[in-house]
N, C-alpha and C positions, 0 to 999 in steps of 0.2 A: 584830903591834904596829901600831896605827893611828897614822899620823903626826899631828903637831899640826895641820898645815894641813887634813888630812882632818876632824879633829874640829871645826874652825872652820866648814868648809864644811857639815858635817852640822848644826851648830847653826843656821847661817843658813837652811838649807833648812827646818828645823823651825819657826823663827820665821816664815818666809815663808808656809808652808802654814797655820800656826796663826792668823795674822792674817786670812787669807782665810776660814778656817772661822769665826772670830769675826764677821767682817762678814756672812757668809752667815746665821749663826744670828740676828744682830741684826735683819736684815730679815725673816727667817722669822717672828719673833714680833711684828712690827709689826701683823699682823692685817689688812692692807689688801688687798682683792681687788677690783680695779675692772674690768679687762678691757675698757676703752674701745676700744682698737685692735681687739681681737678681735671685738667686736660689729659695728663698722663693716665690717670685712673679711669677716666671715661673711655679712653681708647682701649684699654685692657678689657673692660666690660663689653664694649661695642664689638670688638673682634670676636670674643667668645660667643656672643649672641648670634653672630653671623657664621658660626660653625668653624671658626679658625682658632687654632691653639695660639694664644698671643705670646707665650713665653719665648719661643725661638725668634720672635720678631723684635724683642726688646733691644734697642740700640742699633738695629739694622738700618742702613741709610736709605734703602728703597722701600716704600710702603707696599704691603701686600694688597691693600685695597686703597685706591687713590683718595677717595673721599674721607677715609679714616685717618690717613696720614701715618707718620712715623711714630712709633712708641718710644718715648725718651729712654735713654740709658739710665740705670739705677732706679727705675720705677718697677713696682711689683706688688702683687697682692696674693693672698692665699688661694689655693685652687677653688675652694667653696666660695671665696669672695668674688670670683669671676661671675657668679650667679647672684649671690645675696648682696653684693656691692651695688647692684642696680637700684636698690632701695635708695642709695645716696647719690650715685653718679649717673643714673638714667641713661645707660648705653642704648636704650631703645628710642631715645629722642635725638634730634639732629644737632650737630655742631659744625656749621659750615666753615669755621675757622680752623678745624682740625687739619685740613689738607694744606693750609697756607702757612701755619706756624711750624718752623723746622724742628722745634722741640729738642734742642740741645741743652744740656743741663746748665751751662754757664751763661746762656743768652736768652733762655725762654722767658725769664721774668720781664726783661726789658721789651722783648718782642710782644708779649701779651699786654703789657701796660700801654705800649704804643698802639696796639690793635684796638684796645678799648677806648683810647683817647680819640681815635678816628671814628669808631663805630660805637655810638652812644648806647645803642640798644643791646640787651643781653640775648644770648642764644637760648632756645627753649630748654636745653639741659641745664644751663646755668640758673635760669629762673626756677626750675624744679628744685635744684639744690638749695637755693636760698629759702624757698617756701618750706621745704622739709626741715631746715635748720630752725626757722622761726617757729614752726608748729611744735617741734620737740622742745625748744627752749621755753615756750609759754606753757606747754604741758608739764614740763619738769618743775618750773617755778610754781605752778598752781598746785601740783601734788605736794610739793614741799610745804607750801602755805597751809594746806588743810591738815597735813600730818603734824606740823608744829603748832597749829591752832589748839590742839588738844592739851598743850602744856602752857602756852602763853601767847596772847594775841600780839604782844610786842615782839616776841621771838618769831612768830609767824610772818609778820610784816617785814621785819628786818631780813629774814631769810629769803622771802619772796623778792625783795628789791636787790639783794646781793646776787641771787640767781639770775636775775634779768640783766644786771649791769656789770657783773664781774668781767673784767676786761678780756681775760683769756678766751672767752667765748667769741668775741668779735674778730680776733685776728684771723682764725681759719675761715670764718664765715665770709669776711670781706676780701681778705688779701690773697690767701693761698688756695682756697677751695679744698682744704684738707678735711677728711671725714672725722677728725678727732673730736670736733665740737659735737657731732651726732653721737659718736661712741660714748663720750663722757656723759651726755644726757641719758643714754640708754642705761649706763652703769649706775648712775644716780637713781634713775627710776627703779631699777632692780633693788637697790638698797631699801627703798621705801615701800616697794610692792611685794617683796619676797615672802613676807609673813602671811598675807591674806590672798595673794594671787600667784601661787607658785608656777602654774602652767604658763601664764602670761610672762612671768619673769624668765622662764626657760626659753620662750620664743625671743624675748629681747636679748638674752645672753647669746643666743645663736648668732644674731646679727652683730652684736658687740664683738664677737670673736673674729670678725673680719680683721680686726686689729688686735691680735693676740698679745702683743707687748703691753697693751693697756688692760685687756680683759682677763687674761689668764690668772693674774694675782687675785682677782675677785673670786675665781673658782676655788682658790685655797680657803678664803673666808667662808664660802658656802660649804665646803667640805668640813671645816671645823665646826660649823653650825649644824651639820648633818642635813643640809638641804639637798639631798641626793636626787630628788625628783627634778629639780631645776637643772642640775648638771646633765642628767640623763636626757631630758627633752632637748637641751641645747646641742648635745653631742649627736643625737639622732638627726636633728635638722641639718647640722653641718655636714655630717657624713652623707646624708641623702643628697644634699646640694652638690657635694664633691663628685658623687657617682653620676649625677645628672650632667654635670659639666663634662665629665669624661666621655659620655655618650654624644654630647653636643659637638665636641671637637674631635671625636673619634680617636681618643688617646686614652691609654689605661690610667687609672687613678694613681698608681705608683709612679708612672712616667711624669704625670703632672706634678707630683710632689717633688720628684728629683729635679725637674726643670725649675720649679719655684725656688728650691734651696740653692740652685746654682746661679740665680739671677744676681745675687749680691745685694738684694734689697734688704733694708734693715739698718741702714746708717753705718756702713763700714767705715766711713770717713767722719762720722759725727760722734756726738756724745753717746757713749755706750754704757752709761751707768756711773755710779758714784766713784768707782775705782779707775775711771778713765785716765785721770792724771797720774796715777801711780803705776801704770803698767806700760807706759811708753806707747809704742805703736801696736801692741798686742791687744787689739780690741776684743778678740774672743775671750781672752783671760779676764779682761775688764768686765765683760758681760757675765761671765760665769761667777766671778766673785760678787758682783753686784746683785745677781739673782739670788745667790745664797744669802746675802745680807737682807734682801727684801723678804725672803721666806721666813727667816728668823724673826725679823721685825714684826711681821704680821702675826706669827704664832705667839710671840710674847704679848703683843697688843691684845690679841683675842683672850688670853688668859686674864689680863687685867679687866677686860670689859665683859666677862662672862655674866655678871649680874646686872648689866645695863638695861634699864627699863625701856629705852628707845632702841629697838633692834637695828634701825638704820645706822645708828652711831657705831655699831660694831664693825662697819665697813670703812671707817675713816682711816685706820692703819693701812688698809689696802689702797685707798686713794693716795696716801702719801708715798707708799712703796712704789706705786705705779710710775712716779716721776723719777725714781732713782734706781730701780732694780733692773733696768733693761734700756735698750735704745729708746730714747724719747726726745721730743722736741717741745718748743714753747707752745705748739698747738694743743698739747695734751694737758695743759695746766688748769683748764676749767674743772678738772676732776677735784681740785683742791677746794672747790666751793663747799663740799660736805664738811671737811675739817674746819673751814671758816665758820660754818653754821654751828658746829660744836663749840667753837670759841665764843660765839654769841650766847649760846646756851649756858656755858660756864660763867660768863660775865653776869648774866641775869640771876642765875641760881646761887652763885657764891658771893655776889656783890663785889667781887674782885674785878678791877677795871683794867689796870695798866697792861699786865701780861697778856690776857686774852685779846684785848683790843689791838695791841701791837702785833700779835700773832695773826689775827684775822687780816690786818692791814698788810702784813708781810706776804701773805699767801694770795691776796687779790690785787691790790694796788701795786705791790712790790713787783709783780710780774710785768706790769706796764713799764716801770723804770728799767728793769733788766733787759727787756725786749729791745729797747733802742740801742743798747750797746751791742746786742747780737746783730742787729741790722747793719751796723758799721762793718762787722766781719764779713757779711755776705755781699755788701757793696764792693769790698776789696776783691771778692772772687770774680767779679766781672772783668778784671784786668790781670789778675794773678791766679795761676792754677794752684791746686791743693798742695802738690809736691813742693813747689817753690815757697808757698806760704808757710808750710810746716817746718821748712828749713831755716826760717828767719828766727833771730833771737826773740825771746818772750816779750821784750819791750816793744817790738814792732809787729808781733804776731797776734793779730786780733782773735784768731781761733783759739789759741792757747789761753789768752786772756779770758775769753768767753768761757772756756772749760773751767778755769780757776773760779770765776764768778759763779758758774753753775754749781761747782762743788760746794762753795760756801753756802749757796742757796739751799742745796740739798741737806747739808749739815743742819741748817736752820730748821728745815722742815722736820727732820728726824727729832731734833730737840723739842720742837713744838708738840710733836706726837707723844713723846714721853711725858711732857708736862700735862697734856690733856688726859692721858691715861690715869695719872695720879689724881688729878683734880676730879675727874668723873667718879673714881673710886671713893674719894672722900665725900663727894656730894651724895652718893648712894648710901654711905654709912650714916650720914646725918638725916 
């Protein structure tokens, strides 16, 4: 006989997963395939593999290699990412459209969408990117399923379906070609594998560090957990890749680092952390304060979770901090799938429904609703430049409105994290 509380929990889990499936399908049928991030990052990797330092070419109007085309302004990656990033962007495969798309930041999205509307087939590098995304998504969901199966089959099934259908994964996979979906999968895999497979976790962390604004906060959790081997392996791989790239492009490692830091990549005009709204145009200050807040948040969360019997759950404060401690975008929100799974665990273990259900819904389906408002802001950028837009009053300024919504979203994420820390501690006591 199934208890009434169990029936309610099952119903809430069905609603939670169903809404995320609905959001996933809604975006799937929009038919937009732009790959603007993919094209820029592919060119960086492709130039490096051909022995050309790509950093001085960023934003230059004349391509150094005709078939590779122009590297868009404001695009960039870490020096070691020029080599390791080929796992995602496949600079070794062809992209015939690279030479034909002008790659200017304000028009690239429409140009790529128009290109794909005429050319129905995908480029080899694009196909590779999609395959890597799908493989890592299925691998992540499967490992989560078997890890949660040790505690509850219901928890395992709900976690698996959330991992598959959580909407944030689909945005970068289909629309922008951003590597965040892959990085988030790698970080979640590390969370579940670090206990039994430290060497493999170190390798995964090395590739995840291609996007340090997401991965670096996880290193703090690993340090607090004294997982020094994982960090050492990742650092060794990244430094080695950095040195190899310097030989490939015949440029010193220090010069590569200086060039990378001078590219301006990292969202100078975008959301720079939870303090963005409060620092005006000083994005550096916003990022510094946000990073400090993220570090404190993770340290306090770790203190609360020191006795947690599921070691992967100790990483959920880092998942949450990754969305507000630094420059980040909606591409990065798949990382919230781990806190959402913690919400499901709390729902099942504590028999409390409303707060954990709403929290999981907020971090998965809520991203879907927030994203559409964000897209309005970027549609406006096709006709109005950043300087003009930011000078508009808030009532007409989509970017500022988006920052306001993003700040409220992050405050919600922080409060959910505090709630989960207290509930997990109480569950452990009982």
